[in-house]
N, CA, C, O and CB atoms as a CASP TS submission, in Angstrom:
PFRMAT TS
TARGET T0000
AUTHOR 0000-0000-0000
METHOD Language model
MODEL 1
PARENT N/A
ATOM      1  N   MET     1       0.926  -1.185   0.331  1.00  0.00           N
ATOM      2  CA  MET     1      -0.213  -0.167   0.174  1.00  0.00           C
ATOM      3  C   MET     1       1.118   1.219   0.096  1.00  0.00           C
ATOM      4  O   MET     1       2.266   1.060   0.511  1.00  0.00           O
ATOM      5  CB  MET     1      -1.659  -0.166   1.837  1.00  0.00           C
ATOM      6  N   PRO     2       0.618   2.435  -0.492  1.00  0.00           N
ATOM      7  CA  PRO     2       1.577   3.792  -1.008  1.00  0.00           C
ATOM      8  C   PRO     2       1.107   3.864   0.618  1.00  0.00           C
ATOM      9  O   PRO     2       0.433   3.132   1.344  1.00  0.00           O
ATOM     10  CB  PRO     2       1.069   5.291  -2.592  1.00  0.00           C
ATOM     11  N   GLN     3       1.760   5.021   0.777  1.00  0.00           N
ATOM     12  CA  GLN     3       2.042   6.098   2.309  1.00  0.00           C
ATOM     13  C   GLN     3       1.416   6.663   1.775  1.00  0.00           C
ATOM     14  O   GLN     3       1.295   6.353   0.590  1.00  0.00           O
ATOM     15  CB  GLN     3       3.380   6.874   2.982  1.00  0.00           C
ATOM     16  N   ASP     4       0.744   7.664   2.221  1.00  0.00           N
ATOM     17  CA  ASP     4      -0.050   9.012   1.993  1.00  0.00           C
ATOM     18  C   ASP     4       0.669   9.832   3.192  1.00  0.00           C
ATOM     19  O   ASP     4       0.531   9.455   4.355  1.00  0.00           O
ATOM     20  CB  ASP     4      -1.940   8.874   2.159  1.00  0.00           C
ATOM     21  N   PHE     5       1.451  10.984   2.855  1.00  0.00           N
ATOM     22  CA  PHE     5       1.852  11.440   4.238  1.00  0.00           C
ATOM     23  C   PHE     5       0.480  12.422   5.080  1.00  0.00           C
ATOM     24  O   PHE     5       0.043  12.442   6.230  1.00  0.00           O
ATOM     25  CB  PHE     5       3.390  12.471   3.974  1.00  0.00           C
ATOM     26  N   ALA     6       0.105  13.239   3.661  1.00  0.00           N
ATOM     27  CA  ALA     6      -0.596  14.017   4.188  1.00  0.00           C
ATOM     28  C   ALA     6      -2.074  13.974   5.047  1.00  0.00           C
ATOM     29  O   ALA     6      -2.782  14.655   5.790  1.00  0.00           O
ATOM     30  CB  ALA     6      -0.598  14.586   3.337  1.00  0.00           C
ATOM     31  N   GLU     7      -1.990  12.665   4.378  1.00  0.00           N
ATOM     32  CA  GLU     7      -3.685  12.073   5.175  1.00  0.00           C
ATOM     33  C   GLU     7      -3.153  11.167   6.377  1.00  0.00           C
ATOM     34  O   GLU     7      -4.067  10.957   7.174  1.00  0.00           O
ATOM     35  CB  GLU     7      -4.942  10.792   3.899  1.00  0.00           C
ATOM     36  N   ALA     8      -1.646  10.417   6.840  1.00  0.00           N
ATOM     37  CA  ALA     8      -1.346  10.712   8.159  1.00  0.00           C
ATOM     38  C   ALA     8      -1.024  11.723   8.585  1.00  0.00           C
ATOM     39  O   ALA     8      -0.890  11.427   9.773  1.00  0.00           O
ATOM     40  CB  ALA     8      -0.646  10.161   8.557  1.00  0.00           C
ATOM     41  N   HIS     9      -0.689  13.168   8.474  1.00  0.00           N
ATOM     42  CA  HIS     9      -0.799  14.436   8.794  1.00  0.00           C
ATOM     43  C   HIS     9      -1.887  15.003   9.004  1.00  0.00           C
ATOM     44  O   HIS     9      -2.153  15.768   9.931  1.00  0.00           O
ATOM     45  CB  HIS     9      -0.324  15.039   8.095  1.00  0.00           C
ATOM     46  N   MET    10      -2.623  14.622   8.074  1.00  0.00           N
ATOM     47  CA  MET    10      -4.402  15.104   9.237  1.00  0.00           C
ATOM     48  C   MET    10      -5.038  14.352  10.272  1.00  0.00           C
ATOM     49  O   MET    10      -5.670  14.776  11.239  1.00  0.00           O
ATOM     50  CB  MET    10      -5.870  15.142   8.380  1.00  0.00           C
ATOM     51  N   TRP    11      -4.770  13.117   9.918  1.00  0.00           N
ATOM     52  CA  TRP    11      -4.694  12.347  11.499  1.00  0.00           C
ATOM     53  C   TRP    11      -4.769  12.179  12.310  1.00  0.00           C
ATOM     54  O   TRP    11      -5.583  11.570  13.004  1.00  0.00           O
ATOM     55  CB  TRP    11      -4.402  12.105  12.000  1.00  0.00           C
ATOM     56  N   ILE    12      -3.237  13.086  12.586  1.00  0.00           N
ATOM     57  CA  ILE    12      -2.035  12.969  13.387  1.00  0.00           C
ATOM     58  C   ILE    12      -2.795  14.700  14.254  1.00  0.00           C
ATOM     59  O   ILE    12      -2.806  14.870  15.473  1.00  0.00           O
ATOM     60  CB  ILE    12      -0.073  12.928  12.213  1.00  0.00           C
ATOM     61  N   ASN    13      -3.291  15.646  13.305  1.00  0.00           N
ATOM     62  CA  ASN    13      -3.515  16.502  13.314  1.00  0.00           C
ATOM     63  C   ASN    13      -4.837  16.522  14.318  1.00  0.00           C
ATOM     64  O   ASN    13      -4.977  16.554  15.541  1.00  0.00           O
ATOM     65  CB  ASN    13      -3.427  16.853  12.121  1.00  0.00           C
ATOM     66  N   LEU    14      -5.492  16.497  13.489  1.00  0.00           N
ATOM     67  CA  LEU    14      -7.078  16.340  14.383  1.00  0.00           C
ATOM     68  C   LEU    14      -6.787  15.502  15.796  1.00  0.00           C
ATOM     69  O   LEU    14      -7.202  15.970  16.856  1.00  0.00           O
ATOM     70  CB  LEU    14      -8.443  15.248  13.325  1.00  0.00           C
ATOM     71  N   ALA    15      -6.195  14.481  15.769  1.00  0.00           N
ATOM     72  CA  ALA    15      -5.800  14.074  17.185  1.00  0.00           C
ATOM     73  C   ALA    15      -5.085  14.848  18.359  1.00  0.00           C
ATOM     74  O   ALA    15      -5.397  15.117  19.519  1.00  0.00           O
ATOM     75  CB  ALA    15      -5.045  13.105  17.006  1.00  0.00           C
ATOM     76  N   ALA    16      -4.110  15.062  17.643  1.00  0.00           N
ATOM     77  CA  ALA    16      -3.540  16.222  18.562  1.00  0.00           C
ATOM     78  C   ALA    16      -4.060  17.367  18.591  1.00  0.00           C
ATOM     79  O   ALA    16      -3.426  18.320  19.043  1.00  0.00           O
ATOM     80  CB  ALA    16      -2.342  16.551  18.336  1.00  0.00           C
ATOM     81  N   SER    17      -5.289  17.491  18.126  1.00  0.00           N
ATOM     82  CA  SER    17      -5.958  19.245  18.368  1.00  0.00           C
ATOM     83  C   SER    17      -6.897  18.695  20.076  1.00  0.00           C
ATOM     84  O   SER    17      -6.983  19.242  21.175  1.00  0.00           O
ATOM     85  CB  SER    17      -7.654  20.003  16.408  1.00  0.00           C
ATOM     86  N   ARG    18      -7.233  17.889  19.728  1.00  0.00           N
ATOM     87  CA  ARG    18      -8.677  16.763  21.003  1.00  0.00           C
ATOM     88  C   ARG    18      -8.530  16.053  21.713  1.00  0.00           C
ATOM     89  O   ARG    18      -9.365  15.484  22.417  1.00  0.00           O
ATOM     90  CB  ARG    18      -9.638  15.800  20.649  1.00  0.00           C
ATOM     91  N   ALA    19      -6.501  15.847  21.640  1.00  0.00           N
ATOM     92  CA  ALA    19      -6.339  15.625  23.460  1.00  0.00           C
ATOM     93  C   ALA    19      -5.370  16.639  24.061  1.00  0.00           C
ATOM     94  O   ALA    19      -4.926  17.697  23.614  1.00  0.00           O
ATOM     95  CB  ALA    19      -5.618  13.979  23.949  1.00  0.00           C
ATOM     96  N   SER    20      -5.158  15.917  25.342  1.00  0.00           N
ATOM     97  CA  SER    20      -4.524  17.176  25.859  1.00  0.00           C
ATOM     98  C   SER    20      -3.322  16.933  26.991  1.00  0.00           C
ATOM     99  O   SER    20      -3.301  15.743  27.306  1.00  0.00           O
ATOM    100  CB  SER    20      -5.717  18.079  26.511  1.00  0.00           C
ATOM    101  N   GLY    21      -2.559  17.530  27.522  1.00  0.00           N
ATOM    102  CA  GLY    21      -1.429  17.282  28.097  1.00  0.00           C
ATOM    103  C   GLY    21      -0.299  15.907  27.190  1.00  0.00           C
ATOM    104  O   GLY    21      -0.036  15.882  25.988  1.00  0.00           O
ATOM    105  N   ASP    22       0.022  15.216  27.936  1.00  0.00           N
ATOM    106  CA  ASP    22       1.370  14.617  27.465  1.00  0.00           C
ATOM    107  C   ASP    22       0.611  13.751  25.898  1.00  0.00           C
ATOM    108  O   ASP    22       1.192  13.091  25.037  1.00  0.00           O
ATOM    109  CB  ASP    22       2.236  13.307  28.990  1.00  0.00           C
ATOM    110  N   ASP    23      -0.392  13.992  25.985  1.00  0.00           N
ATOM    111  CA  ASP    23      -0.912  12.912  24.491  1.00  0.00           C
ATOM    112  C   ASP    23      -1.042  14.445  23.541  1.00  0.00           C
ATOM    113  O   ASP    23      -0.220  14.470  22.624  1.00  0.00           O
ATOM    114  CB  ASP    23      -3.069  11.644  24.703  1.00  0.00           C
ATOM    115  N   GLN    24      -1.871  15.599  23.624  1.00  0.00           N
ATOM    116  CA  GLN    24      -1.353  16.247  22.839  1.00  0.00           C
ATOM    117  C   GLN    24      -0.118  16.467  22.877  1.00  0.00           C
ATOM    118  O   GLN    24       0.061  16.708  21.683  1.00  0.00           O
ATOM    119  CB  GLN    24      -1.841  17.071  22.772  1.00  0.00           C
ATOM    120  N   LYS    25       1.558  16.636  23.672  1.00  0.00           N
ATOM    121  CA  LYS    25       2.404  16.568  23.220  1.00  0.00           C
ATOM    122  C   LYS    25       3.182  15.857  22.281  1.00  0.00           C
ATOM    123  O   LYS    25       3.879  16.196  21.324  1.00  0.00           O
ATOM    124  CB  LYS    25       2.614  16.657  23.791  1.00  0.00           C
ATOM    125  N   ASN    26       2.801  14.500  22.944  1.00  0.00           N
ATOM    126  CA  ASN    26       3.573  13.134  22.247  1.00  0.00           C
ATOM    127  C   ASN    26       3.044  13.408  20.239  1.00  0.00           C
ATOM    128  O   ASN    26       3.723  13.051  19.276  1.00  0.00           O
ATOM    129  CB  ASN    26       2.588  11.093  23.236  1.00  0.00           C
ATOM    130  N   TYR    27       1.189  14.381  20.179  1.00  0.00           N
ATOM    131  CA  TYR    27       0.541  14.188  19.073  1.00  0.00           C
ATOM    132  C   TYR    27       1.326  15.153  17.996  1.00  0.00           C
ATOM    133  O   TYR    27       1.491  14.754  16.843  1.00  0.00           O
ATOM    134  CB  TYR    27      -0.994  14.469  19.303  1.00  0.00           C
ATOM    135  N   ALA    28       1.598  15.890  18.241  1.00  0.00           N
ATOM    136  CA  ALA    28       2.250  16.817  18.242  1.00  0.00           C
ATOM    137  C   ALA    28       4.203  16.408  17.377  1.00  0.00           C
ATOM    138  O   ALA    28       4.692  16.551  16.256  1.00  0.00           O
ATOM    139  CB  ALA    28       2.031  17.236  19.919  1.00  0.00           C
ATOM    140  N   ALA    29       4.535  16.051  18.291  1.00  0.00           N
ATOM    141  CA  ALA    29       5.539  15.288  18.177  1.00  0.00           C
ATOM    142  C   ALA    29       5.747  14.319  17.063  1.00  0.00           C
ATOM    143  O   ALA    29       6.671  14.388  16.253  1.00  0.00           O
ATOM    144  CB  ALA    29       5.566  14.741  19.189  1.00  0.00           C
ATOM    145  N   LEU    30       4.768  13.366  17.088  1.00  0.00           N
ATOM    146  CA  LEU    30       4.879  12.655  15.738  1.00  0.00           C
ATOM    147  C   LEU    30       4.267  13.535  14.135  1.00  0.00           C
ATOM    148  O   LEU    30       4.811  13.361  13.045  1.00  0.00           O
ATOM    149  CB  LEU    30       3.915  11.191  16.034  1.00  0.00           C
ATOM    150  N   ARG    31       3.284  14.283  14.320  1.00  0.00           N
ATOM    151  CA  ARG    31       3.193  15.321  13.646  1.00  0.00           C
ATOM    152  C   ARG    31       4.078  15.790  12.761  1.00  0.00           C
ATOM    153  O   ARG    31       4.129  15.852  11.532  1.00  0.00           O
ATOM    154  CB  ARG    31       3.013  16.051  14.303  1.00  0.00           C
ATOM    155  N   GLU    32       5.013  16.223  13.974  1.00  0.00           N
ATOM    156  CA  GLU    32       6.351  17.114  12.964  1.00  0.00           C
ATOM    157  C   GLU    32       7.754  16.595  12.437  1.00  0.00           C
ATOM    158  O   GLU    32       8.705  17.118  11.855  1.00  0.00           O
ATOM    159  CB  GLU    32       6.932  18.317  13.810  1.00  0.00           C
ATOM    160  N   THR    33       7.227  14.406  13.247  1.00  0.00           N
ATOM    161  CA  THR    33       8.224  13.479  12.610  1.00  0.00           C
ATOM    162  C   THR    33       7.790  13.459  10.963  1.00  0.00           C
ATOM    163  O   THR    33       8.500  13.569   9.964  1.00  0.00           O
ATOM    164  CB  THR    33       8.142  11.844  13.386  1.00  0.00           C
ATOM    165  N   VAL    34       6.216  13.258  11.117  1.00  0.00           N
ATOM    166  CA  VAL    34       5.801  13.013   9.473  1.00  0.00           C
ATOM    167  C   VAL    34       6.033  14.259   8.773  1.00  0.00           C
ATOM    168  O   VAL    34       6.668  14.250   7.719  1.00  0.00           O
ATOM    169  CB  VAL    34       4.146  12.592   9.186  1.00  0.00           C
ATOM    170  N   ALA    35       5.596  15.283   9.245  1.00  0.00           N
ATOM    171  CA  ALA    35       5.902  16.761   7.845  1.00  0.00           C
ATOM    172  C   ALA    35       7.671  16.743   7.461  1.00  0.00           C
ATOM    173  O   ALA    35       7.886  17.396   6.439  1.00  0.00           O
ATOM    174  CB  ALA    35       5.466  18.985   8.784  1.00  0.00           C
ATOM    175  N   LYS    36       9.012  16.095   8.112  1.00  0.00           N
ATOM    176  CA  LYS    36      10.025  16.298   7.933  1.00  0.00           C
ATOM    177  C   LYS    36      10.352  15.213   6.415  1.00  0.00           C
ATOM    178  O   LYS    36      11.401  15.147   5.774  1.00  0.00           O
ATOM    179  CB  LYS    36      10.716  16.139   9.331  1.00  0.00           C
ATOM    180  N   LEU    37       8.948  14.401   6.159  1.00  0.00           N
ATOM    181  CA  LEU    37       9.354  13.551   5.166  1.00  0.00           C
ATOM    182  C   LEU    37       8.554  14.263   4.180  1.00  0.00           C
ATOM    183  O   LEU    37       9.071  13.988   3.098  1.00  0.00           O
ATOM    184  CB  LEU    37       9.116  11.987   5.362  1.00  0.00           C
ATOM    185  N   MET    38       7.378  15.178   3.959  1.00  0.00           N
ATOM    186  CA  MET    38       6.669  16.345   3.640  1.00  0.00           C
ATOM    187  C   MET    38       7.400  16.984   2.325  1.00  0.00           C
ATOM    188  O   MET    38       8.616  16.923   2.146  1.00  0.00           O
ATOM    189  CB  MET    38       6.647  17.342   4.931  1.00  0.00           C
ATOM    190  N   THR    39       6.304  17.723   1.266  1.00  0.00           N
ATOM    191  CA  THR    39       6.790  18.677   0.786  1.00  0.00           C
ATOM    192  C   THR    39       5.960  20.160   1.429  1.00  0.00           C
ATOM    193  O   THR    39       5.251  20.111   2.434  1.00  0.00           O
ATOM    194  CB  THR    39       6.743  18.368  -0.717  1.00  0.00           C
ATOM    195  N   PRO    40       6.104  20.888   0.978  1.00  0.00           N
ATOM    196  CA  PRO    40       5.563  22.317   1.530  1.00  0.00           C
ATOM    197  C   PRO    40       4.417  22.056   0.894  1.00  0.00           C
ATOM    198  O   PRO    40       3.633  22.258   1.822  1.00  0.00           O
ATOM    199  CB  PRO    40       6.321  23.838   1.150  1.00  0.00           C
ATOM    200  N   GLN    41       3.590  21.680  -0.241  1.00  0.00           N
ATOM    201  CA  GLN    41       2.704  21.356  -0.445  1.00  0.00           C
ATOM    202  C   GLN    41       1.994  20.421   0.145  1.00  0.00           C
ATOM    203  O   GLN    41       0.885  20.552   0.663  1.00  0.00           O
ATOM    204  CB  GLN    41       2.806  21.288  -1.229  1.00  0.00           C
ATOM    205  N   GLN    42       2.871  19.142   0.035  1.00  0.00           N
ATOM    206  CA  GLN    42       1.874  18.485   1.041  1.00  0.00           C
ATOM    207  C   GLN    42       1.129  18.802   2.181  1.00  0.00           C
ATOM    208  O   GLN    42      -0.101  18.780   2.233  1.00  0.00           O
ATOM    209  CB  GLN    42       2.333  17.715   1.465  1.00  0.00           C
ATOM    210  N   ILE    43       1.839  19.078   3.037  1.00  0.00           N
ATOM    211  CA  ILE    43       1.700  19.955   4.556  1.00  0.00           C
ATOM    212  C   ILE    43       0.411  20.862   4.616  1.00  0.00           C
ATOM    213  O   ILE    43      -0.467  21.011   5.466  1.00  0.00           O
ATOM    214  CB  ILE    43       3.089  21.098   4.802  1.00  0.00           C
ATOM    215  N   ALA    44       0.661  21.433   3.316  1.00  0.00           N
ATOM    216  CA  ALA    44      -0.430  22.609   3.156  1.00  0.00           C
ATOM    217  C   ALA    44      -1.710  21.535   2.870  1.00  0.00           C
ATOM    218  O   ALA    44      -2.520  21.493   3.796  1.00  0.00           O
ATOM    219  CB  ALA    44      -0.062  23.919   1.659  1.00  0.00           C
ATOM    220  N   GLU    45      -1.992  20.674   1.727  1.00  0.00           N
ATOM    221  CA  GLU    45      -3.090  19.927   1.618  1.00  0.00           C
ATOM    222  C   GLU    45      -3.484  19.157   2.936  1.00  0.00           C
ATOM    223  O   GLU    45      -4.692  18.927   2.994  1.00  0.00           O
ATOM    224  CB  GLU    45      -2.878  19.052   0.523  1.00  0.00           C
ATOM    225  N   ALA    46      -2.677  18.664   4.105  1.00  0.00           N
ATOM    226  CA  ALA    46      -3.500  18.578   5.332  1.00  0.00           C
ATOM    227  C   ALA    46      -3.446  18.835   6.033  1.00  0.00           C
ATOM    228  O   ALA    46      -3.893  18.240   7.014  1.00  0.00           O
ATOM    229  CB  ALA    46      -3.777  18.016   5.771  1.00  0.00           C
ATOM    230  N   GLN    47      -2.889  19.860   6.053  1.00  0.00           N
ATOM    231  CA  GLN    47      -3.398  21.295   7.304  1.00  0.00           C
ATOM    232  C   GLN    47      -4.968  21.805   6.460  1.00  0.00           C
ATOM    233  O   GLN    47      -5.666  22.436   7.253  1.00  0.00           O
ATOM    234  CB  GLN    47      -1.762  23.229   7.309  1.00  0.00           C
ATOM    235  N   ARG    48      -5.618  21.658   5.077  1.00  0.00           N
ATOM    236  CA  ARG    48      -6.541  21.902   5.038  1.00  0.00           C
ATOM    237  C   ARG    48      -7.289  20.663   4.287  1.00  0.00           C
ATOM    238  O   ARG    48      -8.225  20.739   3.491  1.00  0.00           O
ATOM    239  CB  ARG    48      -6.525  23.097   4.649  1.00  0.00           C
ATOM    240  N   ARG    49      -6.915  20.020   4.550  1.00  0.00           N
ATOM    241  CA  ARG    49      -7.952  18.357   5.168  1.00  0.00           C
ATOM    242  C   ARG    49      -8.297  18.750   6.494  1.00  0.00           C
ATOM    243  O   ARG    49      -9.287  19.439   6.741  1.00  0.00           O
ATOM    244  CB  ARG    49      -6.928  16.524   5.374  1.00  0.00           C
ATOM    245  N   ALA    50      -7.662  18.413   7.177  1.00  0.00           N
ATOM    246  CA  ALA    50      -7.573  18.796   8.302  1.00  0.00           C
ATOM    247  C   ALA    50      -8.467  20.309   9.176  1.00  0.00           C
ATOM    248  O   ALA    50      -8.439  20.735  10.331  1.00  0.00           O
ATOM    249  CB  ALA    50      -6.244  18.827   8.189  1.00  0.00           C
ATOM    250  N   ARG    51      -9.087  20.681   8.085  1.00  0.00           N
ATOM    251  CA  ARG    51      -9.715  22.271   8.744  1.00  0.00           C
ATOM    252  C   ARG    51     -10.643  21.989   8.320  1.00  0.00           C
ATOM    253  O   ARG    51     -11.566  22.283   9.080  1.00  0.00           O
ATOM    254  CB  ARG    51      -9.285  23.839   8.385  1.00  0.00           C
ATOM    255  N   GLU    52     -11.302  21.027   6.449  1.00  0.00           N
ATOM    256  CA  GLU    52     -11.922  21.214   6.122  1.00  0.00           C
ATOM    257  C   GLU    52     -12.979  19.720   7.046  1.00  0.00           C
ATOM    258  O   GLU    52     -14.205  19.782   6.951  1.00  0.00           O
ATOM    259  CB  GLU    52     -11.519  21.593   4.782  1.00  0.00           C
ATOM    260  N   TRP    53     -12.532  18.892   7.603  1.00  0.00           N
ATOM    261  CA  TRP    53     -13.233  17.770   7.988  1.00  0.00           C
ATOM    262  C   TRP    53     -14.177  17.753   8.474  1.00  0.00           C
ATOM    263  O   TRP    53     -14.692  18.870   8.420  1.00  0.00           O
ATOM    264  CB  TRP    53     -12.806  17.155   8.555  1.00  0.00           C
ATOM    265  N   LYS    54     -14.854  16.941   9.048  1.00  0.00           N
ATOM    266  CA  LYS    54     -16.203  17.621   9.416  1.00  0.00           C
ATOM    267  C   LYS    54     -16.599  15.431  10.074  1.00  0.00           C
ATOM    268  O   LYS    54     -16.533  14.449   9.335  1.00  0.00           O
ATOM    269  CB  LYS    54     -17.486  18.758   7.390  1.00  0.00           C
ATOM    270  N   PRO    55     -16.871  15.439  11.228  1.00  0.00           N
ATOM    271  CA  PRO    55     -17.500  14.227  11.840  1.00  0.00           C
ATOM    272  C   PRO    55     -18.607  13.793  11.014  1.00  0.00           C
ATOM    273  O   PRO    55     -19.476  14.486  10.484  1.00  0.00           O
ATOM    274  CB  PRO    55     -17.998  14.472  13.257  1.00  0.00           C
ATOM    275  N   LYS    56     -18.483  12.846  10.993  1.00  0.00           N
ATOM    276  CA  LYS    56     -19.670  12.195  10.451  1.00  0.00           C
ATOM    277  C   LYS    56     -21.324  12.505  11.013  1.00  0.00           C
ATOM    278  O   LYS    56     -20.916  13.172  11.963  1.00  0.00           O
ATOM    279  CB  LYS    56     -19.336  10.748  10.682  1.00  0.00           C
ATOM    280  N   THR    57     -22.069  12.530  11.097  1.00  0.00           N
ATOM    281  CA  THR    57     -23.826  13.134  11.257  1.00  0.00           C
ATOM    282  C   THR    57     -24.138  12.202  12.319  1.00  0.00           C
ATOM    283  O   THR    57     -23.871  11.005  12.426  1.00  0.00           O
ATOM    284  CB  THR    57     -25.116  12.923   9.709  1.00  0.00           C
ATOM    285  N   GLY    58     -24.767  13.006  13.089  1.00  0.00           N
ATOM    286  CA  GLY    58     -24.185  11.772  14.191  1.00  0.00           C
ATOM    287  C   GLY    58     -23.453  11.574  15.529  1.00  0.00           C
ATOM    288  O   GLY    58     -23.896  10.732  16.311  1.00  0.00           O
ATOM    289  N   GLU    59     -22.562  12.160  15.787  1.00  0.00           N
ATOM    290  CA  GLU    59     -21.583  11.849  16.061  1.00  0.00           C
ATOM    291  C   GLU    59     -21.102  14.018  16.606  1.00  0.00           C
ATOM    292  O   GLU    59     -21.293  14.972  15.852  1.00  0.00           O
ATOM    293  CB  GLU    59     -20.841  10.733  14.598  1.00  0.00           C
ATOM    294  N   ASP    60     -20.566  14.091  17.910  1.00  0.00           N
ATOM    295  CA  ASP    60     -20.310  15.781  18.256  1.00  0.00           C
ATOM    296  C   ASP    60     -18.756  16.089  17.617  1.00  0.00           C
ATOM    297  O   ASP    60     -18.100  15.213  17.052  1.00  0.00           O
ATOM    298  CB  ASP    60     -20.313  16.166  20.282  1.00  0.00           C
ATOM    299  N   LYS    61     -18.374  17.232  17.774  1.00  0.00           N
ATOM    300  CA  LYS    61     -17.043  17.656  17.626  1.00  0.00           C
ATOM    301  C   LYS    61     -16.005  16.924  18.011  1.00  0.00           C
ATOM    302  O   LYS    61     -14.836  17.066  17.653  1.00  0.00           O
ATOM    303  CB  LYS    61     -16.881  18.681  18.158  1.00  0.00           C
ATOM    304  N   GLY    62     -16.446  16.138  18.745  1.00  0.00           N
ATOM    305  CA  GLY    62     -14.938  15.039  19.654  1.00  0.00           C
ATOM    306  C   GLY    62     -14.976  13.493  19.203  1.00  0.00           C
ATOM    307  O   GLY    62     -14.264  12.518  19.446  1.00  0.00           O
ATOM    308  N   GLY    63     -16.565  13.801  18.148  1.00  0.00           N
ATOM    309  CA  GLY    63     -16.078  12.117  17.878  1.00  0.00           C
ATOM    310  C   GLY    63     -16.886  11.191  18.493  1.00  0.00           C
ATOM    311  O   GLY    63     -16.757   9.975  18.350  1.00  0.00           O
ATOM    312  N   LYS    64     -17.948  11.884  19.363  1.00  0.00           N
ATOM    313  CA  LYS    64     -18.672  10.954  20.222  1.00  0.00           C
ATOM    314  C   LYS    64     -20.367  10.451  20.044  1.00  0.00           C
ATOM    315  O   LYS    64     -21.141  11.407  20.029  1.00  0.00           O
ATOM    316  CB  LYS    64     -18.516  11.622  21.512  1.00  0.00           C
ATOM    317  N   PRO    65     -20.838   9.446  19.947  1.00  0.00           N
ATOM    318  CA  PRO    65     -21.929   9.875  19.891  1.00  0.00           C
ATOM    319  C   PRO    65     -22.636  10.688  20.802  1.00  0.00           C
ATOM    320  O   PRO    65     -22.455  11.053  21.963  1.00  0.00           O
ATOM    321  CB  PRO    65     -22.420   9.077  19.707  1.00  0.00           C
ATOM    322  N   MET    66     -23.745  10.917  19.684  1.00  0.00           N
ATOM    323  CA  MET    66     -24.697  12.624  20.461  1.00  0.00           C
ATOM    324  C   MET    66     -25.886  11.338  20.964  1.00  0.00           C
ATOM    325  O   MET    66     -26.387  10.303  20.526  1.00  0.00           O
ATOM    326  CB  MET    66     -25.677  14.548  18.735  1.00  0.00           C
ATOM    327  N   LYS    67     -25.914  12.261  22.233  1.00  0.00           N
ATOM    328  CA  LYS    67     -26.882  11.799  23.322  1.00  0.00           C
ATOM    329  C   LYS    67     -28.378  12.202  22.330  1.00  0.00           C
ATOM    330  O   LYS    67     -29.499  12.000  22.794  1.00  0.00           O
ATOM    331  CB  LYS    67     -26.634  12.828  25.106  1.00  0.00           C
TER
END
């Protein structure tokens, strides 16, 4: 399977934005590691995808089912 660094960066970025404490720091460090393997255009694309990502219907912003 081909590696899609932009997709990986997007999901790590989303995870970092929803985490706190050490988890947030760990995700941010992983995101930076992946970013070193990417072109500036790929990073921009990953950031765009993260900004535009929306949870599926029936889920709140945190990705948890709504009551």
